[in-house]
TORKOL-4160 file (C-alpha; in steps of 0.2 Angstrom, whole numbers, padded with zeros to 4 digits, m for minus):
392
<pt num="1" X="0433" Y="m0250" Z="0174"/>
<pt num="2" X="0415" Y="m0253" Z="0166"/>
<pt num="3" X="0414" Y="m0267" Z="0155"/>
<pt num="4" X="0410" Y="m0264" Z="0136"/>
<pt num="5" X="0392" Y="m0271" Z="0140"/>
<pt num="6" X="0389" Y="m0257" Z="0153"/>
<pt num="7" X="0397" Y="m0243" Z="0142"/>
<pt num="8" X="0385" Y="m0249" Z="0128"/>
<pt num="9" X="0369" Y="m0249" Z="0140"/>
<pt num="10" X="0374" Y="m0233" Z="0147"/>
<pt num="11" X="0375" Y="m0224" Z="0129"/>
<pt num="12" X="0359" Y="m0232" Z="0124"/>
<pt num="13" X="0350" Y="m0224" Z="0140"/>
<pt num="14" X="0358" Y="m0207" Z="0136"/>
<pt num="15" X="0352" Y="m0208" Z="0119"/>
<pt num="16" X="0335" Y="m0214" Z="0124"/>
<pt num="17" X="0333" Y="m0200" Z="0137"/>
<pt num="18" X="0340" Y="m0187" Z="0123"/>
<pt num="19" X="0327" Y="m0194" Z="0110"/>
<pt num="20" X="0313" Y="m0192" Z="0123"/>
<pt num="21" X="0318" Y="m0174" Z="0128"/>
<pt num="22" X="0318" Y="m0170" Z="0109"/>
<pt num="23" X="0302" Y="m0177" Z="0107"/>
<pt num="24" X="0295" Y="m0167" Z="0122"/>
<pt num="25" X="0303" Y="m0151" Z="0115"/>
<pt num="26" X="0294" Y="m0154" Z="0098"/>
<pt num="27" X="0277" Y="m0157" Z="0106"/>
<pt num="28" X="0280" Y="m0144" Z="0118"/>
<pt num="29" X="0285" Y="m0131" Z="0103"/>
<pt num="30" X="0270" Y="m0137" Z="0092"/>
<pt num="31" X="0258" Y="m0134" Z="0107"/>
<pt num="32" X="0264" Y="m0117" Z="0110"/>
<pt num="33" X="0262" Y="m0113" Z="0090"/>
<pt num="34" X="0246" Y="m0121" Z="0090"/>
<pt num="35" X="0241" Y="m0110" Z="0105"/>
<pt num="36" X="0245" Y="m0093" Z="0096"/>
<pt num="37" X="0241" Y="m0100" Z="0078"/>
<pt num="38" X="0225" Y="m0094" Z="0071"/>
<pt num="39" X="0213" Y="m0108" Z="0067"/>
<pt num="40" X="0211" Y="m0113" Z="0048"/>
<pt num="41" X="0195" Y="m0103" Z="0041"/>
<pt num="42" X="0181" Y="m0115" Z="0035"/>
<pt num="43" X="0180" Y="m0119" Z="0017"/>
<pt num="44" X="0173" Y="m0107" Z="0007"/>
<pt num="45" X="0164" Y="m0115" Z="m0009"/>
<pt num="46" X="0159" Y="m0098" Z="m0017"/>
<pt num="47" X="0170" Y="m0090" Z="m0031"/>
<pt num="48" X="0183" Y="m0077" Z="m0024"/>
<pt num="49" X="0188" Y="m0069" Z="m0039"/>
<pt num="50" X="0178" Y="m0065" Z="m0055"/>
<pt num="51" X="0184" Y="m0071" Z="m0070"/>
<pt num="52" X="0175" Y="m0058" Z="m0082"/>
<pt num="53" X="0179" Y="m0068" Z="m0098"/>
<pt num="54" X="0166" Y="m0058" Z="m0108"/>
<pt num="55" X="0176" Y="m0042" Z="m0106"/>
<pt num="56" X="0167" Y="m0026" Z="m0105"/>
<pt num="57" X="0147" Y="m0029" Z="m0105"/>
<pt num="58" X="0133" Y="m0018" Z="m0113"/>
<pt num="59" X="0125" Y="m0005" Z="m0104"/>
<pt num="60" X="0108" Y="m0009" Z="m0098"/>
<pt num="61" X="0096" Y="0005" Z="m0106"/>
<pt num="62" X="0077" Y="0004" Z="m0100"/>
<pt num="63" X="0063" Y="0016" Z="m0099"/>
<pt num="64" X="0056" Y="0021" Z="m0083"/>
<pt num="65" X="0038" Y="0024" Z="m0079"/>
<pt num="66" X="0033" Y="0042" Z="m0076"/>
<pt num="67" X="0027" Y="0048" Z="m0059"/>
<pt num="68" X="0018" Y="0065" Z="m0056"/>
<pt num="69" X="0029" Y="0080" Z="m0057"/>
<pt num="70" X="0019" Y="0087" Z="m0043"/>
<pt num="71" X="0029" Y="0076" Z="m0030"/>
<pt num="72" X="0046" Y="0074" Z="m0024"/>
<pt num="73" X="0047" Y="0057" Z="m0016"/>
<pt num="74" X="0058" Y="0051" Z="m0002"/>
<pt num="75" X="0067" Y="0035" Z="m0002"/>
<pt num="76" X="0066" Y="0026" Z="0015"/>
<pt num="77" X="0073" Y="0008" Z="0020"/>
<pt num="78" X="0059" Y="m0002" Z="0029"/>
<pt num="79" X="0067" Y="m0019" Z="0029"/>
<pt num="80" X="0064" Y="m0029" Z="0044"/>
<pt num="81" X="0082" Y="m0024" Z="0052"/>
<pt num="82" X="0082" Y="m0007" Z="0044"/>
<pt num="83" X="0097" Y="m0011" Z="0033"/>
<pt num="84" X="0098" Y="m0017" Z="0015"/>
<pt num="85" X="0103" Y="m0036" Z="0015"/>
<pt num="86" X="0119" Y="m0041" Z="0011"/>
<pt num="87" X="0120" Y="m0049" Z="m0007"/>
<pt num="88" X="0134" Y="m0059" Z="m0016"/>
<pt num="89" X="0148" Y="m0050" Z="m0023"/>
<pt num="90" X="0151" Y="m0061" Z="m0038"/>
<pt num="91" X="0137" Y="m0069" Z="m0050"/>
<pt num="92" X="0136" Y="m0077" Z="m0067"/>
<pt num="93" X="0134" Y="m0067" Z="m0082"/>
<pt num="94" X="0126" Y="m0078" Z="m0097"/>
<pt num="95" X="0131" Y="m0077" Z="m0116"/>
<pt num="96" X="0115" Y="m0080" Z="m0127"/>
<pt num="97" X="0120" Y="m0091" Z="m0143"/>
<pt num="98" X="0118" Y="m0081" Z="m0159"/>
<pt num="99" X="0102" Y="m0086" Z="m0167"/>
<pt num="100" X="0103" Y="m0095" Z="m0183"/>
<pt num="101" X="0089" Y="m0100" Z="m0194"/>
<pt num="102" X="0090" Y="m0119" Z="m0197"/>
<pt num="103" X="0084" Y="m0128" Z="m0214"/>
<pt num="104" X="0069" Y="m0135" Z="m0206"/>
<pt num="105" X="0064" Y="m0119" Z="m0197"/>
<pt num="106" X="0048" Y="m0116" Z="m0208"/>
<pt num="107" X="0043" Y="m0134" Z="m0205"/>
<pt num="108" X="0047" Y="m0132" Z="m0186"/>
<pt num="109" X="0036" Y="m0115" Z="m0186"/>
<pt num="110" X="0021" Y="m0125" Z="m0195"/>
<pt num="111" X="0022" Y="m0140" Z="m0183"/>
<pt num="112" X="0021" Y="m0128" Z="m0168"/>
<pt num="113" X="0006" Y="m0118" Z="m0177"/>
<pt num="114" X="m0003" Y="m0136" Z="m0180"/>
<pt num="115" X="0000" Y="m0141" Z="m0161"/>
<pt num="116" X="m0009" Y="m0124" Z="m0156"/>
<pt num="117" X="m0023" Y="m0129" Z="m0168"/>
<pt num="118" X="m0018" Y="m0116" Z="m0183"/>
<pt num="119" X="m0019" Y="m0129" Z="m0197"/>
<pt num="120" X="m0020" Y="m0116" Z="m0211"/>
<pt num="121" X="m0006" Y="m0110" Z="m0222"/>
<pt num="122" X="0005" Y="m0096" Z="m0215"/>
<pt num="123" X="0007" Y="m0080" Z="m0222"/>
<pt num="124" X="0025" Y="m0075" Z="m0222"/>
<pt num="125" X="0025" Y="m0057" Z="m0216"/>
<pt num="126" X="0044" Y="m0054" Z="m0216"/>
<pt num="127" X="0061" Y="m0064" Z="m0221"/>
<pt num="128" X="0059" Y="m0072" Z="m0203"/>
<pt num="129" X="0041" Y="m0071" Z="m0198"/>
<pt num="130" X="0025" Y="m0082" Z="m0202"/>
<pt num="131" X="0008" Y="m0078" Z="m0198"/>
<pt num="132" X="m0007" Y="m0088" Z="m0195"/>
<pt num="133" X="m0025" Y="m0078" Z="m0195"/>
<pt num="134" X="m0039" Y="m0089" Z="m0188"/>
<pt num="135" X="m0055" Y="m0079" Z="m0185"/>
<pt num="136" X="m0050" Y="m0067" Z="m0171"/>
<pt num="137" X="m0035" Y="m0074" Z="m0166"/>
<pt num="138" X="m0017" Y="m0072" Z="m0174"/>
<pt num="139" X="m0002" Y="m0082" Z="m0172"/>
<pt num="140" X="0015" Y="m0075" Z="m0175"/>
<pt num="141" X="0030" Y="m0086" Z="m0175"/>
<pt num="142" X="0049" Y="m0079" Z="m0178"/>
<pt num="143" X="0059" Y="m0093" Z="m0187"/>
<pt num="144" X="0076" Y="m0085" Z="m0182"/>
<pt num="145" X="0072" Y="m0081" Z="m0164"/>
<pt num="146" X="0060" Y="m0095" Z="m0161"/>
<pt num="147" X="0048" Y="m0084" Z="m0152"/>
<pt num="148" X="0029" Y="m0087" Z="m0153"/>
<pt num="149" X="0015" Y="m0076" Z="m0150"/>
<pt num="150" X="m0003" Y="m0076" Z="m0151"/>
<pt num="151" X="m0015" Y="m0061" Z="m0149"/>
<pt num="152" X="m0034" Y="m0061" Z="m0149"/>
<pt num="153" X="m0046" Y="m0047" Z="m0155"/>
<pt num="154" X="m0058" Y="m0048" Z="m0140"/>
<pt num="155" X="m0071" Y="m0036" Z="m0147"/>
<pt num="156" X="m0074" Y="m0047" Z="m0161"/>
<pt num="157" X="m0076" Y="m0063" Z="m0150"/>
<pt num="158" X="m0094" Y="m0071" Z="m0150"/>
<pt num="159" X="m0102" Y="m0067" Z="m0133"/>
<pt num="160" X="m0100" Y="m0086" Z="m0127"/>
<pt num="161" X="m0081" Y="m0085" Z="m0130"/>
<pt num="162" X="m0080" Y="m0069" Z="m0119"/>
<pt num="163" X="m0090" Y="m0078" Z="m0105"/>
<pt num="164" X="m0080" Y="m0093" Z="m0099"/>
<pt num="165" X="m0084" Y="m0102" Z="m0082"/>
<pt num="166" X="m0069" Y="m0101" Z="m0073"/>
<pt num="167" X="m0065" Y="m0114" Z="m0058"/>
<pt num="168" X="m0059" Y="m0107" Z="m0042"/>
<pt num="169" X="m0044" Y="m0120" Z="m0044"/>
<pt num="170" X="m0028" Y="m0112" Z="m0048"/>
<pt num="171" X="m0019" Y="m0128" Z="m0051"/>
<pt num="172" X="m0032" Y="m0133" Z="m0064"/>
<pt num="173" X="m0026" Y="m0120" Z="m0075"/>
<pt num="174" X="m0007" Y="m0121" Z="m0073"/>
<pt num="175" X="m0009" Y="m0140" Z="m0077"/>
<pt num="176" X="m0019" Y="m0135" Z="m0092"/>
<pt num="177" X="m0006" Y="m0121" Z="m0098"/>
<pt num="178" X="0009" Y="m0133" Z="m0094"/>
<pt num="179" X="0000" Y="m0147" Z="m0105"/>
<pt num="180" X="m0004" Y="m0134" Z="m0120"/>
<pt num="181" X="0015" Y="m0128" Z="m0118"/>
<pt num="182" X="0023" Y="m0146" Z="m0119"/>
<pt num="183" X="0010" Y="m0151" Z="m0133"/>
<pt num="184" X="0018" Y="m0138" Z="m0144"/>
<pt num="185" X="0037" Y="m0141" Z="m0137"/>
<pt num="186" X="0036" Y="m0123" Z="m0129"/>
<pt num="187" X="0038" Y="m0128" Z="m0111"/>
<pt num="188" X="0058" Y="m0130" Z="m0108"/>
<pt num="189" X="0065" Y="m0142" Z="m0095"/>
<pt num="190" X="0071" Y="m0127" Z="m0084"/>
<pt num="191" X="0053" Y="m0122" Z="m0082"/>
<pt num="192" X="0048" Y="m0139" Z="m0076"/>
<pt num="193" X="0062" Y="m0140" Z="m0064"/>
<pt num="194" X="0059" Y="m0122" Z="m0057"/>
<pt num="195" X="0041" Y="m0124" Z="m0056"/>
<pt num="196" X="0039" Y="m0105" Z="m0055"/>
<pt num="197" X="0022" Y="m0099" Z="m0060"/>
<pt num="198" X="0009" Y="m0085" Z="m0056"/>
<pt num="199" X="m0009" Y="m0084" Z="m0060"/>
<pt num="200" X="m0021" Y="m0070" Z="m0061"/>
<pt num="201" X="m0040" Y="m0070" Z="m0065"/>
<pt num="202" X="m0045" Y="m0057" Z="m0078"/>
<pt num="203" X="m0061" Y="m0051" Z="m0086"/>
<pt num="204" X="m0067" Y="m0039" Z="m0100"/>
<pt num="205" X="m0073" Y="m0022" Z="m0096"/>
<pt num="206" X="m0084" Y="m0012" Z="m0107"/>
<pt num="207" X="m0070" Y="m0006" Z="m0117"/>
<pt num="208" X="m0065" Y="m0024" Z="m0121"/>
<pt num="209" X="m0048" Y="m0022" Z="m0110"/>
<pt num="210" X="m0043" Y="m0036" Z="m0100"/>
<pt num="211" X="m0045" Y="m0030" Z="m0081"/>
<pt num="212" X="m0041" Y="m0041" Z="m0065"/>
<pt num="213" X="m0056" Y="m0050" Z="m0059"/>
<pt num="214" X="m0060" Y="m0048" Z="m0041"/>
<pt num="215" X="m0062" Y="m0069" Z="m0041"/>
<pt num="216" X="m0063" Y="m0083" Z="m0051"/>
<pt num="217" X="m0082" Y="m0083" Z="m0050"/>
<pt num="218" X="m0081" Y="m0064" Z="m0059"/>
<pt num="219" X="m0068" Y="m0069" Z="m0071"/>
<pt num="220" X="m0069" Y="m0074" Z="m0089"/>
<pt num="221" X="m0050" Y="m0078" Z="m0092"/>
<pt num="222" X="m0035" Y="m0085" Z="m0083"/>
<pt num="223" X="m0016" Y="m0079" Z="m0086"/>
<pt num="224" X="m0002" Y="m0090" Z="m0081"/>
<pt num="225" X="0016" Y="m0084" Z="m0082"/>
<pt num="226" X="0030" Y="m0095" Z="m0080"/>
<pt num="227" X="0047" Y="m0090" Z="m0074"/>
<pt num="228" X="0064" Y="m0097" Z="m0078"/>
<pt num="229" X="0078" Y="m0098" Z="m0063"/>
<pt num="230" X="0095" Y="m0095" Z="m0067"/>
<pt num="231" X="0110" Y="m0100" Z="m0056"/>
<pt num="232" X="0117" Y="m0083" Z="m0050"/>
<pt num="233" X="0131" Y="m0090" Z="m0037"/>
<pt num="234" X="0139" Y="m0106" Z="m0041"/>
<pt num="235" X="0150" Y="m0116" Z="m0029"/>
<pt num="236" X="0167" Y="m0126" Z="m0030"/>
<pt num="237" X="0166" Y="m0143" Z="m0021"/>
<pt num="238" X="0183" Y="m0147" Z="m0013"/>
<pt num="239" X="0193" Y="m0162" Z="m0019"/>
<pt num="240" X="0190" Y="m0177" Z="m0009"/>
<pt num="241" X="0173" Y="m0172" Z="m0001"/>
<pt num="242" X="0161" Y="m0186" Z="0005"/>
<pt num="243" X="0145" Y="m0188" Z="m0004"/>
<pt num="244" X="0138" Y="m0180" Z="0012"/>
<pt num="245" X="0149" Y="m0166" Z="0010"/>
<pt num="246" X="0146" Y="m0164" Z="m0008"/>
<pt num="247" X="0126" Y="m0163" Z="m0005"/>
<pt num="248" X="0129" Y="m0150" Z="0007"/>
<pt num="249" X="0140" Y="m0139" Z="m0005"/>
<pt num="250" X="0127" Y="m0142" Z="m0018"/>
<pt num="251" X="0114" Y="m0134" Z="m0007"/>
<pt num="252" X="0123" Y="m0117" Z="m0007"/>
<pt num="253" X="0120" Y="m0114" Z="m0024"/>
<pt num="254" X="0110" Y="m0098" Z="m0027"/>
<pt num="255" X="0096" Y="m0096" Z="m0041"/>
<pt num="256" X="0089" Y="m0080" Z="m0046"/>
<pt num="257" X="0073" Y="m0076" Z="m0055"/>
<pt num="258" X="0072" Y="m0073" Z="m0075"/>
<pt num="259" X="0061" Y="m0057" Z="m0078"/>
<pt num="260" X="0056" Y="m0046" Z="m0092"/>
<pt num="261" X="0054" Y="m0028" Z="m0092"/>
<pt num="262" X="0038" Y="m0030" Z="m0082"/>
<pt num="263" X="0044" Y="m0038" Z="m0067"/>
<pt num="264" X="0026" Y="m0048" Z="m0066"/>
<pt num="265" X="0028" Y="m0055" Z="m0084"/>
<pt num="266" X="0037" Y="m0072" Z="m0087"/>
<pt num="267" X="0046" Y="m0077" Z="m0102"/>
<pt num="268" X="0032" Y="m0088" Z="m0106"/>
<pt num="269" X="0015" Y="m0083" Z="m0102"/>
<pt num="270" X="m0003" Y="m0089" Z="m0108"/>
<pt num="271" X="m0021" Y="m0084" Z="m0107"/>
<pt num="272" X="m0035" Y="m0097" Z="m0106"/>
<pt num="273" X="m0052" Y="m0098" Z="m0106"/>
<pt num="274" X="m0063" Y="m0111" Z="m0095"/>
<pt num="275" X="m0055" Y="m0128" Z="m0093"/>
<pt num="276" X="m0069" Y="m0136" Z="m0103"/>
<pt num="277" X="m0063" Y="m0125" Z="m0118"/>
<pt num="278" X="m0048" Y="m0135" Z="m0121"/>
<pt num="279" X="m0043" Y="m0130" Z="m0139"/>
<pt num="280" X="m0043" Y="m0111" Z="m0137"/>
<pt num="281" X="m0028" Y="m0101" Z="m0131"/>
<pt num="282" X="m0032" Y="m0083" Z="m0131"/>
<pt num="283" X="m0015" Y="m0076" Z="m0128"/>
<pt num="284" X="0002" Y="m0082" Z="m0129"/>
<pt num="285" X="0020" Y="m0077" Z="m0127"/>
<pt num="286" X="0035" Y="m0087" Z="m0128"/>
<pt num="287" X="0053" Y="m0081" Z="m0127"/>
<pt num="288" X="0067" Y="m0093" Z="m0123"/>
<pt num="289" X="0085" Y="m0089" Z="m0128"/>
<pt num="290" X="0097" Y="m0103" Z="m0130"/>
<pt num="291" X="0113" Y="m0100" Z="m0118"/>
<pt num="292" X="0132" Y="m0103" Z="m0125"/>
<pt num="293" X="0141" Y="m0102" Z="m0108"/>
<pt num="294" X="0143" Y="m0090" Z="m0094"/>
<pt num="295" X="0157" Y="m0081" Z="m0084"/>
<pt num="296" X="0157" Y="m0074" Z="m0067"/>
<pt num="297" X="0157" Y="m0054" Z="m0063"/>
<pt num="298" X="0158" Y="m0043" Z="m0049"/>
<pt num="299" X="0142" Y="m0034" Z="m0043"/>
<pt num="300" X="0143" Y="m0017" Z="m0040"/>
<pt num="301" X="0136" Y="m0018" Z="m0022"/>
<pt num="302" X="0118" Y="m0016" Z="m0016"/>
<pt num="303" X="0121" Y="0000" Z="m0006"/>
<pt num="304" X="0129" Y="0009" Z="m0020"/>
<pt num="305" X="0116" Y="0004" Z="m0031"/>
<pt num="306" X="0101" Y="0011" Z="m0020"/>
<pt num="307" X="0110" Y="0027" Z="m0018"/>
<pt num="308" X="0109" Y="0028" Z="m0037"/>
<pt num="309" X="0091" Y="0024" Z="m0036"/>
<pt num="310" X="0088" Y="0038" Z="m0023"/>
<pt num="311" X="0097" Y="0050" Z="m0036"/>
<pt num="312" X="0085" Y="0045" Z="m0048"/>
<pt num="313" X="0095" Y="0034" Z="m0059"/>
<pt num="314" X="0085" Y="0017" Z="m0056"/>
<pt num="315" X="0072" Y="0012" Z="m0068"/>
<pt num="316" X="0054" Y="0011" Z="m0061"/>
<pt num="317" X="0047" Y="m0004" Z="m0070"/>
<pt num="318" X="0031" Y="m0005" Z="m0060"/>
<pt num="319" X="0020" Y="0005" Z="m0049"/>
<pt num="320" X="0002" Y="0000" Z="m0045"/>
<pt num="321" X="m0011" Y="m0003" Z="m0033"/>
<pt num="322" X="m0007" Y="m0020" Z="m0022"/>
<pt num="323" X="m0015" Y="m0035" Z="m0030"/>
<pt num="324" X="m0022" Y="m0026" Z="m0045"/>
<pt num="325" X="m0018" Y="m0031" Z="m0063"/>
<pt num="326" X="0001" Y="m0029" Z="m0068"/>
<pt num="327" X="m0001" Y="m0028" Z="m0085"/>
<pt num="328" X="m0015" Y="m0014" Z="m0086"/>
<pt num="329" X="m0011" Y="0003" Z="m0095"/>
<pt num="330" X="0000" Y="0012" Z="m0084"/>
<pt num="331" X="m0004" Y="0032" Z="m0080"/>
<pt num="332" X="0007" Y="0042" Z="m0070"/>
<pt num="333" X="0005" Y="0041" Z="m0051"/>
<pt num="334" X="0009" Y="0054" Z="m0037"/>
<pt num="335" X="0021" Y="0046" Z="m0025"/>
<pt num="336" X="0025" Y="0054" Z="m0008"/>
<pt num="337" X="0038" Y="0041" Z="m0003"/>
<pt num="338" X="0045" Y="0024" Z="m0009"/>
<pt num="339" X="0048" Y="0013" Z="0006"/>
<pt num="340" X="0060" Y="m0002" Z="0003"/>
<pt num="341" X="0056" Y="m0018" Z="0011"/>
<pt num="342" X="0066" Y="m0031" Z="m0001"/>
<pt num="343" X="0080" Y="m0031" Z="m0012"/>
<pt num="344" X="0086" Y="m0046" Z="m0023"/>
<pt num="345" X="0096" Y="m0050" Z="m0039"/>
<pt num="346" X="0087" Y="m0055" Z="m0054"/>
<pt num="347" X="0091" Y="m0058" Z="m0072"/>
<pt num="348" X="0084" Y="m0047" Z="m0085"/>
<pt num="349" X="0077" Y="m0058" Z="m0101"/>
<pt num="350" X="0075" Y="m0047" Z="m0117"/>
<pt num="351" X="0061" Y="m0050" Z="m0128"/>
<pt num="352" X="0072" Y="m0047" Z="m0144"/>
<pt num="353" X="0090" Y="m0054" Z="m0145"/>
<pt num="354" X="0103" Y="m0048" Z="m0135"/>
<pt num="355" X="0120" Y="m0055" Z="m0133"/>
<pt num="356" X="0120" Y="m0057" Z="m0115"/>
<pt num="357" X="0108" Y="m0060" Z="m0100"/>
<pt num="358" X="0113" Y="m0048" Z="m0088"/>
<pt num="359" X="0108" Y="m0048" Z="m0068"/>
<pt num="360" X="0100" Y="m0033" Z="m0061"/>
<pt num="361" X="0095" Y="m0027" Z="m0043"/>
<pt num="362" X="0077" Y="m0027" Z="m0040"/>
<pt num="363" X="0071" Y="m0015" Z="m0027"/>
<pt num="364" X="0053" Y="m0017" Z="m0022"/>
<pt num="365" X="0041" Y="m0011" Z="m0008"/>
<pt num="366" X="0026" Y="m0001" Z="m0004"/>
<pt num="367" X="0024" Y="0018" Z="m0012"/>
<pt num="368" X="0014" Y="0030" Z="m0001"/>
<pt num="369" X="0002" Y="0042" Z="m0010"/>
<pt num="370" X="0002" Y="0060" Z="m0004"/>
<pt num="371" X="m0017" Y="0058" Z="m0002"/>
<pt num="372" X="m0021" Y="0048" Z="0015"/>
<pt num="373" X="m0037" Y="0043" Z="0006"/>
<pt num="374" X="m0029" Y="0034" Z="m0008"/>
<pt num="375" X="m0023" Y="0015" Z="m0007"/>
<pt num="376" X="m0005" Y="0012" Z="m0006"/>
<pt num="377" X="0005" Y="0006" Z="m0022"/>
<pt num="378" X="0019" Y="m0007" Z="m0024"/>
<pt num="379" X="0033" Y="m0004" Z="m0034"/>
<pt num="380" X="0048" Y="m0012" Z="m0043"/>
<pt num="381" X="0064" Y="m0003" Z="m0047"/>
<pt num="382" X="0078" Y="m0010" Z="m0058"/>
<pt num="383" X="0096" Y="m0005" Z="m0057"/>
<pt num="384" X="0111" Y="m0013" Z="m0066"/>
<pt num="385" X="0121" Y="m0025" Z="m0055"/>
<pt num="386" X="0137" Y="m0028" Z="m0063"/>
<pt num="387" X="0151" Y="m0017" Z="m0057"/>
<pt num="388" X="0158" Y="m0007" Z="m0072"/>
<pt num="389" X="0165" Y="0011" Z="m0075"/>
<pt num="390" X="0150" Y="0017" Z="m0082"/>
<pt num="391" X="0140" Y="0014" Z="m0066"/>
<pt num="392" X="0152" Y="0017" Z="m0054"/>
């Protein structure tokens, strides 16, 4: 008979072999499971569900530029791949803080006026608006909305003020415009960060209307527009992400331009003369709404929006010769076809208070005239972007 020790050794061997077989079975099972198991999808930092915390949103109502009733234009997609680009399905909507007039509103307005070289006492033109008249220039400040406007009666300008020497260096005027606005406290930090600006050279025609100059040498004035960027698509960084991963996810955030009804007009714009005339602003328009909070909403889809445009439900907001003055008076044009070359989401900034700043689709491209001798035109069409029953 086997001794007690031999029996214990034999039992230990059997247990060891059994454990080994069990481990092999588990490993083999896991291998087979992983073989047929679908790989984990990569982490998606973009929002998966819209919160829609503001409930139903107001409809966007804009006027649309008229085109000649002699034409019935075609709509064609002329993007690089012949398709409308895929855009995000969820974006932010921004709620604007309700304007309230502070106890220091009038003193604040006078301080802005003085920094813009309007040092006379203002004339109250309503409960919320003050006006300063300085020769041919008029400054208006809304104490409630904090909007600022300067207008100039160009026919009353002295001839030397209508013939500024303009330098062919855009950065000189962009810096000068920024300096003027900073001095008056009218250049919010988000414009510094975005650094989005556009510049055009202008001159007065025989009717004292501002028209686009061919070059700086032909110009008497410079217009600079500043555009604000809004975060349109946010990201969620996973817990435990490394600093390198956090930086990568941060780069996925999407920003969209803020535009007015005229897509070429910034919420802050200024018209200057020569760089040597440092105290003269001919025109100024400042609108900057304070934001309260934001919430995510579903977009209705760029293809659906384009179909609505084809059916005539879009808002034509610009139609002009390429590289012409986007602020000149519009007259109806004849259009043979609209060739779509670009689609993006932008935020429509209102000039008067509205509760929300809403995204719109901006469809842009080239418009072909029926007459082959006429120059091609460029166009911008807006259409509401948020998915709602009213635009489905």
